[in-house]
N, C-alpha and C positions, 0 to 999 in steps of 0.2 A: 392080330393080336399072339397069333403063334408067335411071331417073329421078337415083338413085345417081351412075351415072356420068358424068351430063349436069351435074349440081351438082358433081360433083369437077372437071371438066373447067373450067366456068365459075368457080368459085373458083380453083384453080392459076391458071388464066389472070389474073385479078386481082390475085392475090398478084405474079404475075412483072411485070406491068404498072403496080407501084405506084413513082412515081418517086422518093416521099421517104416519110420514116417517117410525116409524117403521114397522107399515103396508104395509107399499109401499114395504120398502127391502124385507118382506117376499113373495111376489108377485115375484119379482126381482128374486130372488132367487129359488124360486119354477118352474119361467120361464127360466131362462139364466143361471140359477147355473152350475157347475158341471155335476149334477143330473137332473137337471130341465127338463122341458117338449119340449121346442124349442130346448135344447142342444143335446137332447136323438134322436132329427127327425135330426139334423146335424150330428151324427153320422153316421146314416143311408147311407147317400150320398155314402160313398166309397165303398157298397156292391154294389150297382145298377148299373145295365149295363149304357152304354153311352147314350142311347135311354131314359133309366127313369130320368138319371142324369140330362139331358137337360132338361127334362118337370117339374121334382119334384125339381130340384135344386132352380129356382128361386123363385119359389112360397116358400121354407121353408128359403130362405134367409128373401124375403119380409117380412113374417112372424115375420122374427127375429126383422128385421130394425122398422116394425111399433110398437111391443113391448118395444123395447127401446126409440125409440120416446116418445110413448105414458107415459113410466115411468118416462123420461126426462123433460116433459111437467107439469106431476100432482107433481110432485117433488118440482119444481119451485113454482105452485101453493100452495103448504102445506107449503114452505117456508115463502112466504108472508103472510099468514094466522096466521104463528105464529109467525111472526116479529108485525103482526100489533094486536094481541092479546098481547104480551108483552110490545109495546107503550103504548097500553091502560091501561093497568095493574100498570103501572110505570109512568104513567102522574102525573104530579106535578101542583099541583092549585097554581098558580101565585100570588094569591089574597091572600095567607095564609103568616101570618109573617114567615120569614125563621126560621127554630130552631135553635140554637146554637149548635154548635159541642164541643169536648171535650177541643179541641186547643184554642179557642175562651171561654170557658166557665170559666178554668182556670185562674188563676193569678198568677203574680212571688209576692213575697214577698218584699215588700217596702226596706228592710235591703240589698238585691240581689239586688236591681235594682240600690243601690246607690252604693255598691260597684263596680258592672258593671261601672256606670259613673266615678267613682273614678279610676278603672283602665285605662278606656279610658283616659281619662284626662292626666294623669301621662306618661302613656305608649306615648303621643304625645310628650311630653317632655324628652325623652327618658329613662323614669324609668321602672324595671323590678318588677317582683312581689315574694317576698321571704315569706316561709311560717313557722312554727315551731308547736310543741306541746301546747296541753294545759297545761298539766302537767308540772310542771319545779322543777329543785332543787331549793334550797336558792342561793347559788352561783349565778347562771344565773340570778334569777329575782332581786336579791339584790346586793350582795356583788360585780359582776362585773361590775355592773351600779353604783358604786360609793355610795351606803347606807350603812352609817356607823351602825356597832352594837349597838344595842338602840334606833335607828330611829323607828319614830312613824309607819311606813308604815309597819313596820316587827308585828306589834302586834295584838294580835288576832281579835281584834275589826276591822281590815279591811282584815283580809288576812284570805283566806281558807286555813285548814292546813291538810295534809294527817295524817294517822298513820305510826308512825316511821319503816321503814324497818328494815333488820338484822343488817345493821350497825348502828342503832340508829337516821339515818338521817331523815327528816322529807322534803317530798318534798312539792310542794303547789300548787293550781290552780293560775296559772300566773295572777298579778294584773296587768299588762300591758304588750303589746305588744313587749315591749324593749328587754325579752331574744331573741328574733330572731337579733335584732342587733346585738350581740354579736355574736351569732352564724353565722350571715353572715361576720362578720369581720374576725375570726378567720377561715375560710372555703375560704374564697377569697380574691385576692389581690385586692389591690386598681388600677384603680377608682371605687368606688361604688357609684351606684345610684339605692336605690330600695323603695318599698311600702310594708308596713306590713299590710294587713287587716287579722282582726281575732278575736274570741271572750277573753272575759278577765275577770277577777271575783271578786268581794270586796261584803265585806259583811256590804250592804246598800239597801234598798229598800224606796222609798215613789214615786212621782208624775216624777221626773226626774232622778232617780236612780233606777236599777235593780241589783239584785245580778249578776247576768250574762248580760254583754253589751256587744258592739262590739266597735273594734277600728281602725285608720289607723294612721301608723307610717309611716314616710318618714326617710331617711339616706344618706345623700352624704357624702363621702370620698375620698378626693384626695389631690394635693399637692397647689392648689390655691382657694379652697371654703372658702367662707365669707357669713358673714350677707346680706351683697349687692347681692349676689346670693339667699341666701334664702328668704327673700323679694319680689325678683323678682317671685321666685317658688309659692311663698304662693299668692302674688298678682294674678299672670295668673291663679293658679286653683281657686281661689274665683270667679274672673271674669267666669270662663266655667262654673262650677258648678252652680251658683245661676244665670248665664247668665245673667248678666249686662254690659253692654258695658264700665263703671269706677267702681272703687272701692277704696273706702279710707279707711286705716287700721291703727291702730295705737299700736304700741307696747311698753309695759309698762315693767317695771323691775322688777323682780320676781326671782324666787329661784328651781330649781329640782338640785337634785345631779349629774346627770349625764351630764348637759350642765353648761356651762360656758364660756361666761353670758347667762343669760336665762331671758325670755321675754313670757309674756301673750297677746295675738294678741286680740283686738276688731275688730270690722269691723261695718265701716257706716250703719244706717239703720234708717228706720223712723216708728214708732209703732201707728201711726193713727188710730182712727177705732177698735182697738185692732188686726190691722192685721202687722206684720213685714214685712216691705219692704227693700229691701238691696239696693244700691248704691244712696240712697236719705237720707234726713233728717237730723234731728240734734242730734240723740240719737247716742248710743254705743252697742255693744253687743259681751261679750266674745266668740270666738269660738275654740280659740286652743292656745297651749304651741310650744315653741320652745327655740332652742338654739343654740350656739356650741358645740358641742361636747366636754367632759370634758378630758383632756390632761390623769386622770387616768384612766378612759374609755378605750382610745387609749392604754395607758402600758397594760391593763388588756388583751387587745386582740394581742399582740404582736406588735404593731404599735407604730412608735417614734414618739411622738408629735413634736417634732421639725424638721420632715419631712412630715408629714401628717397632715392633719386639715379636719373638716366637721362640718358639720350641723344635727339638726334630730328636728322633730315636729311632734305633736300627736293631735289626737283631737277623740270624738267620733261619730262612722260612725251614733247612732240613734238618737244623739241629733242634727247633721245636716240633718239629715232625716225629723226630726221633722219641722226644722225652714223651709226647703225648700218645704215641701209639706204640711203643717199647720196642723201637727197629735200635738193633745193637751196634751196624757198620754203616758209618754214611757211604762206602765205596757200592755197598748193595744196589745203591739207588740208581746208578750209572752202568749196570750191568747187563743190563737187558734180560733178566733170568725170570721166564714167564712161570716158573714155580715160585720165583719171591712174589711174584705181583698179583697171584693169584690168592697169595696168602695175605698180603697186605695192602693189594687195591681194592680197589671200592665199588660196588657196582654202579652203574654209569645213570641209573635211574633213580639211585637214593640223592636226590641234589641238599645237598647242606641249608639249613637257613634257620632262625633264630625261635621260630614258630614250631616246625616239625623237629628241633634238633640238629645238631652240626654234626654226629656221628652215628653210623651205620652199622 
């Protein structure tokens, strides 16, 4: 009896002295484990006489229950203390300014933003996106698009030519995204309704021109496509992109080898206060070129111009980005200045949509 009382006091003292859950687990194993002091006492019950078992059994089982209860209570106490310590260590001072995380510090480049906007607008009108390589053959970049031999656009001062290959042919950095129109018409059967955003290259550099820039073109080929359809598509695009309810457009006759008739498109604007605003004012600004696809281009793609017709247009993505978001110098788009990107860039989680709005 005295031995059990001393063991009880010792074990309960060890339980109360345990400073953490690891120390408490050590006490539990030493008392209630397979070879623990209380477990060893329980093993002796089998060798006792019925009278001894009747006397000692309740005492030993009672000791086990007391130790188990004390361990459980101490474990709860230690758990609460650990939680309080963790909460104190992780406490946030709500009076301090919130630190920006990577998802809010990062910025989407305006070119990427505008391409997303273009995709959203034209997808709503049933257009898909087509892409092609930056390095093209002379045939796809010029000949298939009805550029005659000797055309000024083929000359060195406009085009970046690569070194001749083993066949003596010189590939080029594409001067427009129009080769993708040829690739699309030769790989798909009409009706075709695509837009083609991508990088293009020309030997030119100043405030509004860079050797590498971005273009988006559109192409529609079917049996009924006409200028009225083209006019509607372009008007709807301008209203959605510049976020105005009404827009006036002026189509001026022009010349492009791959369209006939061809036109350059001006949009109504106001330049008061040095700021360009669309949908108002009495001034005009050229934004794109367009026209009906030339019959020779259709023939070069294996399409019968007596059966199929279509229209196409093209505009500079960098240029319309400058117009919409007030960027004065095209060269800054490519200088990788983080300060410029922080000012003109877009938050990555502000995804443009026709429902939620295109600008952030």
